[in-house]
C-alpha positions as CSV (number, residue, x, y, z in Angstrom):
1,M,50.0,197.4,120.8
2,E,46.8,199.3,121.3
3,I,43.9,197.2,120.0
4,S,40.4,198.5,120.0
5,I,37.1,196.8,119.3
6,R,34.4,198.4,117.1
7,K,31.0,197.2,116.2
8,I,30.6,196.6,112.5
9,S,27.8,198.2,110.6
10,T,26.6,198.0,106.9
11,N,28.9,200.9,106.1
12,D,31.8,198.5,106.8
13,I,30.8,195.8,104.3
14,S,33.8,196.2,101.9
15,E,36.3,196.1,104.8
16,L,34.5,193.1,106.3
17,Q,34.6,191.3,102.9
18,K,38.3,192.0,102.5
19,I,39.3,190.8,106.0
20,G,36.8,188.0,105.9
21,K,38.1,186.5,102.7
22,L,41.7,187.0,103.6
23,T,41.6,185.4,107.0
24,F,39.4,182.5,105.8
25,A,41.9,181.9,102.9
26,E,44.9,182.2,105.3
27,T,43.3,179.7,107.7
28,F,41.9,177.1,105.3
29,S,43.6,177.3,101.8
30,S,46.2,174.7,102.5
31,G,43.6,172.0,103.4
32,N,41.1,172.7,100.6
33,S,40.8,172.7,96.8
34,E,41.2,176.0,95.1
35,E,37.8,175.5,93.5
36,N,36.0,174.9,96.8
37,M,37.7,177.9,98.4
38,K,36.9,180.2,95.5
39,E,33.2,179.2,95.6
40,Y,32.9,179.6,99.4
41,L,34.7,183.0,99.4
42,E,32.4,184.3,96.7
43,S,29.1,183.1,98.3
44,G,30.1,183.3,102.0
45,F,31.3,186.9,101.7
46,S,28.9,188.3,99.1
47,T,27.5,191.8,99.6
48,E,24.0,190.3,99.8
49,K,24.9,187.7,102.5
50,L,26.8,190.1,104.6
51,T,24.1,192.8,104.4
52,A,21.5,190.2,105.6
53,E,23.8,189.1,108.4
54,L,24.7,192.7,109.5
55,T,21.0,193.7,109.6
56,D,20.0,190.6,111.6
57,Q,19.1,191.7,115.1
58,N,20.3,188.3,116.5
59,A,23.8,188.6,115.0
60,E,26.7,191.0,115.8
61,F,30.0,191.6,114.2
62,Y,33.0,193.4,115.7
63,F,36.4,194.4,114.3
64,A,39.6,194.3,116.2
65,E,41.5,197.3,115.0
66,L,45.0,198.5,115.3
67,D,45.6,202.2,114.3
68,K,42.0,202.2,112.8
69,K,42.8,199.2,110.5
70,A,40.9,196.0,110.9
71,I,43.2,193.1,111.9
72,G,40.6,190.6,112.9
73,Y,36.9,190.2,113.5
74,L,34.3,188.4,115.6
75,K,30.8,187.2,114.8
76,V,28.3,186.1,117.4
77,N,24.7,184.8,117.1
78,V,21.9,184.4,119.5
79,G,18.3,183.0,119.3
80,Q,17.2,181.8,115.9
81,S,20.3,183.1,114.1
82,Q,22.5,180.4,115.6
83,T,23.7,177.9,113.1
84,E,22.5,175.1,115.3
85,I,21.3,174.8,119.0
86,K,18.8,177.6,118.6
87,D,18.4,177.9,122.4
88,K,17.5,181.3,123.8
89,N,20.0,180.6,126.7
90,T,23.0,180.2,124.4
91,L,25.3,182.4,122.4
92,E,27.3,181.1,119.4
93,I,30.7,182.3,118.6
94,E,30.5,181.8,114.8
95,R,33.7,183.4,113.9
96,I,36.9,184.7,115.4
97,Y,39.4,185.3,112.7
98,V,42.7,187.2,112.9
99,L,45.2,188.1,110.1
100,K,48.1,185.7,110.2
101,E,50.7,188.4,110.8
102,F,48.9,189.1,114.2
103,H,48.7,185.5,115.4
104,G,50.2,185.0,118.8
105,K,49.6,188.7,119.7
106,Q,46.5,188.2,121.9
107,V,44.1,189.6,119.2
108,G,42.0,186.4,119.2
109,Q,41.9,186.5,123.0
110,F,40.8,190.1,122.9
111,L,37.9,189.2,120.5
112,Y,37.1,186.2,122.5
113,N,36.8,188.3,125.7
114,K,34.4,190.6,123.9
115,A,32.2,187.6,123.0
116,I,32.1,186.4,126.6
117,E,31.3,190.0,127.7
118,L,28.4,190.0,125.2
119,A,27.2,186.6,126.5
120,K,27.2,187.8,130.1
121,E,25.3,191.0,129.0
122,K,22.7,188.8,127.3
123,N,22.6,186.6,130.4
124,V,23.0,183.3,128.5
125,K,23.8,180.0,130.3
126,Y,26.5,178.9,127.9
127,V,28.6,179.8,124.9
128,W,29.2,177.3,122.1
129,L,31.0,177.1,118.8
130,G,32.1,174.7,116.0
131,V,35.8,174.4,115.2
132,W,37.3,172.5,112.3
133,E,38.9,169.2,113.6
134,Q,42.0,169.9,111.5
135,N,42.6,173.3,113.2
136,P,44.5,172.2,116.4
137,R,45.6,175.8,117.1
138,A,42.0,176.9,117.5
139,I,41.0,173.8,119.5
140,R,43.8,174.4,122.0
141,F,42.8,178.1,122.2
142,Y,39.2,177.2,123.2
143,E,40.3,174.4,125.5
144,K,42.7,176.9,127.3
145,N,39.6,179.1,127.7
146,G,37.6,176.3,129.4
147,F,35.6,175.0,126.5
148,K,34.7,171.3,126.4
149,T,33.9,169.1,123.4
150,F,30.3,168.0,123.3
151,D,29.5,166.9,119.8
152,K,30.5,167.0,116.1
153,H,28.8,168.3,113.0
154,I,29.5,168.4,109.3
155,F,30.5,171.6,107.5
156,K,30.3,171.6,103.7
157,L,33.0,173.5,101.9
158,G,32.0,173.1,98.2
159,N,31.8,169.4,97.6
160,D,34.0,168.5,100.6
161,E,32.3,167.4,103.8
162,Q,34.4,168.4,106.9
163,T,33.9,167.6,110.5
164,D,33.7,170.5,113.0
165,I,34.1,169.7,116.7
166,M,31.4,171.4,118.7
167,M,32.6,172.9,122.0
168,K,30.8,174.7,124.8
169,L,31.5,176.8,127.9
170,K,29.1,177.0,130.8
171,L,28.8,180.5,132.3
172,N,28.1,181.0,136.0
């Protein structure tokens, strides 16, 4: 399986919307109300929001592609674009999402490796992220890659408050 990584630009918005909505729904639908999911997917992946994120100099998106078709994506943030800890010495992995049919095929690891490569290029001291406490698969993935839990925060999905576990990895 020959996976390639490609930086996403504003020309890719419709493809990003499609894979963004699909992977989010695959990951979280079973644990959330249909109404909250619908509202989040519409606002979180609106053309306006994605355009703003894609034109933000402190945020970067990448597709994992197989035969030129997006099968997953990565979003990283630095500086003031981080969702929390707005430290110049950190990089946030905001999203690594992979289509369900490609789970277990190293696509997430491939995107994760790209994030670490970016963090090293930017010379940050550590990488951090938030992961839903009810996503044990993702938590295990990050623990396997050396991340340690350091805090928790609340993520609101519609009217539902959910706890994200915050994890970080110190780089040498």
